[in-house]
C-alpha angles and dihedrals in degrees: 000000000000092000090052092051092049089050091050090050091049090052093048091051093048091049093049089051089052093047098047095075090049091051091047091051090049091053094046092051092051124169104041094151138025118303122221116226106199114203113192095206133066124277121264101041128106093268089056093047090049093050096045092053092055093040091058093049093046091050088056095044100046102033098237128089118262098210113204109220115187117208106170127177142088093044090298096312094119099056091038093055091052090060093043088059097042124104110271092237100114095255098100114047137165115240122188143041125354094227095100084062101034102036114023097056087060092054099047143349110286127195090238137036136210087263090065090070141058123209114242110175139343116246096187146304119265118250111185135180132215109227136170135200114278092243096058108103097234131100100181144034091254092053090050089053093049090050092049089052091050093048106035115194093005105091117081124219119190134209135183091247141331114283093024126123092262091055091052093048090055089053090047089056093046091053096044098043098034094234135144111221125159117247114221114191121206132193088241147348098267095059089046091051092051092056091047092052088046095053092245091114129044105207147000140176116211133119094245088076094074098086094045091046089049089051092053098248095116134030115240113215104175146356118238102214141070094274141032120273111252090226090054107037093160095053112093127226117252088254090054087048092057099259110095091158088079092062093092121166120258118187119186111191146139114268126192129199112268111269097040110145117267092228090063094046091051094047095049092044090054092050094049092050090051090053094043092055094057114103089227093062095041093053094043092051096046089060092061094039111269134120117208123247132189103199132156120240090255092052092049091052091055092048091050093047089053092049091052090055094048093050094045090057093051092047091050093047094051095038086230117188131193115260 
């Protein structure tokens, strides 16, 4: 019996030794087939525009299609869970904001955790604006807060879904300013934008507002970020307007299932950095509200861990529950 067991062990070791070079070759040749880029938010919004721009460039650079596959719903939980359960072979990746990993697990129990993923490459850092409908009688963030205090529970503030970054920013403003505004969650940014343009919503804070604000169809009150937006040099940042609490972090990145080979992560990170450094991509992303970043996977992990801590604090302070 012992001799038979030892023989099986030797055969298994031999098979592993023979298989190792083949696996190494397979990983170094990645990708050899189309890559699925899962987006956990609906098509047509800023996240979708960002991902499709990178997917096109990655397809050209790596010689295989990067197929964008939208799975919106549950504040990003549905699409994120698909990737968490996918084989860690580099062919199913999560593209988009980190908030399904850094916010949603603090609101409710999710079938995955941040530990189920490894960061691959930063696609950009979220730069949002706070805008209101043109007919609202305010022209600054301070005036909006004053109006909200004068009309508690009457002003509406939209977000592209409960548990998203915009939702948490609304709660951060409520906590910092001591105001009572009604949170109106939407299934995505485009529907929210239509209601704001149609005077059915008072305010929103997303990055898809920039083109409409530039065209004069909305009033921009403040920029959420550490610097002013080049298209709106006269609009202060939220910190300059007296509400630094609204400057919440927003990492958009590629995440892979835990266990994905390091060789794939390293290669994809290098390609994304090359693309992000081009003036074409930088200019294109700024128009939809993203600043480019060139972080390593380790730096992205540190940033995402910090985001999770910041959002957890806001959620606890506001006793925020999932809708």
